[in-house]
N, CA and C atoms as an extended XYZ file, in Angstrom:
195
Properties=species:S:1:pos:R:3:atomname:S:1:resname:S:1:resid:I:1 pbc="F F F"
N       -15.477       16.944       37.153 N   MET     1
C       -14.873       17.408       35.918 CA  MET     1
C       -15.886       17.256       34.777 C   MET     1
N       -16.035       18.301       34.033 N   ASP     2
C       -16.956       18.287       32.899 CA  ASP     2
C       -16.215       17.793       31.660 C   ASP     2
N       -16.722       16.734       31.039 N   ILE     3
C       -16.024       16.101       29.910 CA  ILE     3
C       -16.398       16.731       28.571 C   ILE     3
N       -17.480       17.478       28.498 N   TRP     4
C       -17.953       18.016       27.226 CA  TRP     4
C       -16.952       18.969       26.565 C   TRP     4
N       -16.282       19.838       27.261 N   PRO     5
C       -15.293       20.692       26.595 CA  PRO     5
C       -14.129       19.880       26.005 C   PRO     5
N       -13.751       18.819       26.708 N   VAL     6
C       -12.666       17.962       26.209 CA  VAL     6
C       -13.113       17.253       24.930 C   VAL     6
N       -14.319       16.693       24.953 N   LEU     7
C       -14.842       16.031       23.752 CA  LEU     7
C       -15.026       17.022       22.607 C   LEU     7
N       -15.475       18.204       22.926 N   GLY     8
C       -15.651       19.243       21.913 CA  GLY     8
C       -14.332       19.640       21.266 C   GLY     8
N       -13.258       19.562       22.019 N   ALA     9
C       -11.946       19.913       21.469 CA  ALA     9
C       -11.351       18.766       20.653 C   ALA     9
N       -11.631       17.539       21.060 N   LEU    10
C       -11.026       16.382       20.382 CA  LEU    10
C       -11.848       15.857       19.206 C   LEU    10
N       -13.137       16.088       19.218 N   LEU    11
C       -14.015       15.552       18.171 CA  LEU    11
C       -13.648       16.025       16.762 C   LEU    11
N       -13.373       17.295       16.520 N   PRO    12
C       -12.996       17.702       15.157 CA  PRO    12
C       -11.724       16.999       14.665 C   PRO    12
N       -10.753       16.858       15.531 N   SER    13
C        -9.519       16.169       15.129 CA  SER    13
C        -9.791       14.708       14.827 C   SER    13
N       -10.617       14.064       15.644 N   ALA    14
C       -10.965       12.663       15.411 CA  ALA    14
C       -11.735       12.514       14.101 C   ALA    14
N       -12.610       13.462       13.808 N   GLY    15
C       -13.361       13.416       12.549 CA  GLY    15
C       -12.459       13.563       11.339 C   GLY    15
N       -11.528       14.488       11.413 N   VAL    16
C       -10.582       14.674       10.307 CA  VAL    16
C        -9.709       13.432       10.141 C   VAL    16
N        -9.289       12.841       11.255 N   CYS    17
C        -8.481       11.619       11.200 CA  CYS    17
C        -9.270       10.485       10.543 C   CYS    17
N       -10.528       10.322       10.922 N   ALA    18
C       -11.361        9.275       10.328 CA  ALA    18
C       -11.554        9.509        8.831 C   ALA    18
N       -11.777       10.743        8.450 N   LEU    19
C       -11.923       11.063        7.027 CA  LEU    19
C       -10.642       10.769        6.268 C   LEU    19
N        -9.505       11.110        6.836 N   PHE    20
C        -8.215       10.848        6.207 CA  PHE    20
C        -8.005        9.349        6.009 C   PHE    20
N        -8.291        8.568        7.040 N   VAL    21
C        -8.130        7.112        6.946 CA  VAL    21
C        -9.051        6.554        5.866 C   VAL    21
N       -10.279        7.026        5.804 N   TYR    22
C       -11.232        6.565        4.794 CA  TYR    22
C       -10.727        6.864        3.386 C   TYR    22
N       -10.265        8.080        3.161 N   VAL    23
C        -9.798        8.481        1.828 CA  VAL    23
C        -8.555        7.684        1.430 C   VAL    23
N        -7.620        7.509        2.335 N   VAL    24
C        -6.406        6.770        2.010 CA  VAL    24
C        -6.734        5.304        1.715 C   VAL    24
N        -7.627        4.715        2.490 N   ARG    25
C        -8.012        3.314        2.223 CA  ARG    25
C        -8.679        3.180        0.850 C   ARG    25
N        -9.520        4.131        0.486 N   LYS    26
C       -10.163        4.101       -0.834 CA  LYS    26
C        -9.130        4.262       -1.950 C   LYS    26
N        -8.135        5.120       -1.738 N   MET    27
C        -7.086        5.303       -2.742 CA  MET    27
C        -6.281        4.018       -2.916 C   MET    27
N        -5.936        3.371       -1.826 N   ILE    28
C        -5.172        2.121       -1.900 CA  ILE    28
C        -5.994        1.036       -2.579 C   ILE    28
N        -7.269        0.968       -2.255 N   SER    29
C        -8.151       -0.022       -2.876 CA  SER    29
C        -8.283        0.229       -4.381 C   SER    29
N        -8.445        1.480       -4.770 N   ALA    30
C        -8.555        1.811       -6.192 CA  ALA    30
C        -7.261        1.477       -6.924 C   ALA    30
N        -6.126        1.740       -6.304 N   ASP    31
C        -4.845        1.417       -6.917 CA  ASP    31
C        -4.700       -0.088       -7.095 C   ASP    31
N        -5.088       -0.851       -6.079 N   ARG    32
C        -5.007       -2.311       -6.159 CA  ARG    32
C        -5.894       -2.834       -7.284 C   ARG    32
N        -7.115       -2.299       -7.385 N   ASP    33
C        -8.031       -2.717       -8.449 CA  ASP    33
C        -7.488       -2.351       -9.827 C   ASP    33
N        -6.889       -1.170       -9.942 N   GLU    34
C        -6.328       -0.743      -11.218 CA  GLU    34
C        -5.153       -1.632      -11.626 C   GLU    34
N        -4.302       -1.973      -10.668 N   ARG    35
C        -3.176       -2.853      -10.977 CA  ARG    35
C        -3.646       -4.233      -11.392 C   ARG    35
N        -4.683       -4.755      -10.755 N   ALA    36
C        -5.229       -6.066      -11.121 CA  ALA    36
C        -5.824       -6.021      -12.529 C   ALA    36
N        -6.544       -4.959      -12.840 N   ALA    37
C        -7.128       -4.823      -14.181 CA  ALA    37
C        -6.027       -4.705      -15.234 C   ALA    37
N        -4.982       -3.962      -14.929 N   GLN    38
C        -3.866       -3.821      -15.865 CA  GLN    38
C        -3.179       -5.167      -16.083 C   GLN    38
N        -3.012       -5.942      -15.026 N   ALA    39
C        -2.383       -7.259      -15.151 CA  ALA    39
C        -3.248       -8.185      -15.998 C   ALA    39
N        -4.575       -8.135      -15.808 N   ARG    40
C        -5.461       -8.963      -16.638 CA  ARG    40
C        -5.384       -8.552      -18.100 C   ARG    40
N        -5.358       -7.257      -18.365 N   LEU    41
C        -5.260       -6.759      -19.731 CA  LEU    41
C        -3.954       -7.209      -20.380 C   LEU    41
N        -2.857       -7.057      -19.661 N   GLU    42
C        -1.560       -7.453      -20.216 CA  GLU    42
C        -1.493       -8.965      -20.441 C   GLU    42
N        -2.086       -9.753      -19.552 N   ALA    43
C        -2.103      -11.206      -19.727 CA  ALA    43
C        -2.920      -11.575      -20.965 C   ALA    43
N        -4.042      -10.904      -21.175 N   ALA    44
C        -4.858      -11.173      -22.359 CA  ALA    44
C        -4.109      -10.787      -23.632 C   ALA    44
N        -3.374       -9.679      -23.588 N   GLU    45
C        -2.595       -9.260      -24.754 CA  GLU    45
C        -1.481      -10.262      -25.052 C   GLU    45
N        -0.794      -10.758      -24.003 N   ARG    46
C         0.250      -11.757      -24.217 CA  ARG    46
C        -0.328      -13.034      -24.791 C   ARG    46
N        -1.490      -13.448      -24.291 N   LYS    47
C        -2.132      -14.662      -24.789 CA  LYS    47
C        -2.527      -14.503      -26.255 C   LYS    47
N        -3.066      -13.335      -26.606 N   ALA    48
C        -3.454      -13.080      -27.991 CA  ALA    48
C        -2.222      -13.048      -28.893 C   ALA    48
N        -1.134      -12.469      -28.415 N   GLU    49
C         0.101      -12.412      -29.200 CA  GLU    49
C         0.661      -13.809      -29.423 C   GLU    49
N         0.632      -14.643      -28.398 N   ARG    50
C         1.108      -16.024      -28.561 CA  ARG    50
C         0.255      -16.774      -29.569 C   ARG    50
N        -1.048      -16.529      -29.548 N   GLY    51
C        -1.946      -17.184      -30.496 CA  GLY    51
C        -1.660      -16.753      -31.922 C   GLY    51
N        -1.335      -15.470      -32.110 N   ARG    52
C        -1.025      -14.993      -33.467 CA  ARG    52
C         0.295      -15.577      -33.967 C   ARG    52
N         1.307      -15.642      -33.104 N   THR    53
C         2.606      -16.129      -33.560 CA  THR    53
C         2.577      -17.628      -33.803 C   THR    53
N         1.791      -18.380      -33.065 N   ARG    54
C         1.708      -19.827      -33.293 CA  ARG    54
C         1.012      -20.132      -34.613 C   ARG    54
N         0.015      -19.349      -34.933 N   GLY    55
C        -0.733      -19.601      -36.158 CA  GLY    55
C         0.043      -19.292      -37.423 C   GLY    55
N         1.052      -18.434      -37.385 N   THR    56
C         1.791      -18.040      -38.587 CA  THR    56
C         3.068      -18.835      -38.751 C   THR    56
N         3.398      -19.685      -37.801 N   GLY    57
C         4.614      -20.466      -37.903 CA  GLY    57
C         5.840      -19.726      -37.395 C   GLY    57
N         5.696      -18.549      -36.895 N   ALA    58
C         6.826      -17.806      -36.380 CA  ALA    58
C         7.350      -18.490      -35.136 C   ALA    58
N         8.647      -18.588      -35.027 N   GLY    59
C         9.258      -19.228      -33.883 CA  GLY    59
C         9.395      -20.731      -34.046 C   GLY    59
N         9.111      -21.264      -35.233 N   ASP    60
C         9.213      -22.711      -35.475 CA  ASP    60
C        10.571      -23.046      -36.101 C   ASP    60
N        11.629      -22.605      -35.535 N   GLY    61
C        12.935      -22.927      -36.085 CA  GLY    61
C        13.712      -21.668      -36.403 C   GLY    61
N        14.799      -21.833      -37.181 N   PRO    62
C        15.635      -20.682      -37.482 CA  PRO    62
C        14.919      -19.697      -38.398 C   PRO    62
N        15.308      -18.439      -38.333 N   PRO    63
C        14.674      -17.443      -39.198 CA  PRO    63
C        15.053      -17.693      -40.654 C   PRO    63
N        14.206      -17.297      -41.587 N   PRO    64
C        14.505      -17.490      -43.007 CA  PRO    64
C        15.716      -16.685      -43.433 C   PRO    64
N        16.463      -17.230      -44.345 N   VAL    65
C        17.692      -16.570      -44.810 CA  VAL    65
C        17.438      -15.862      -46.112 C   VAL    65
């Protein structure tokens, strides 16, 4: 049995499958990195906001009447 025709028929499908897996993994990795960067940005913004409110006395008791 000659295996070359079988490999010739399956190789393009295997190549497309490998390319698909590569692209999807890169998309998932990019999404994970973007979510981590967004979380760091939001944490820095919350920290900066807490620093501003502590310095002005806001939140130190009941609101002024």
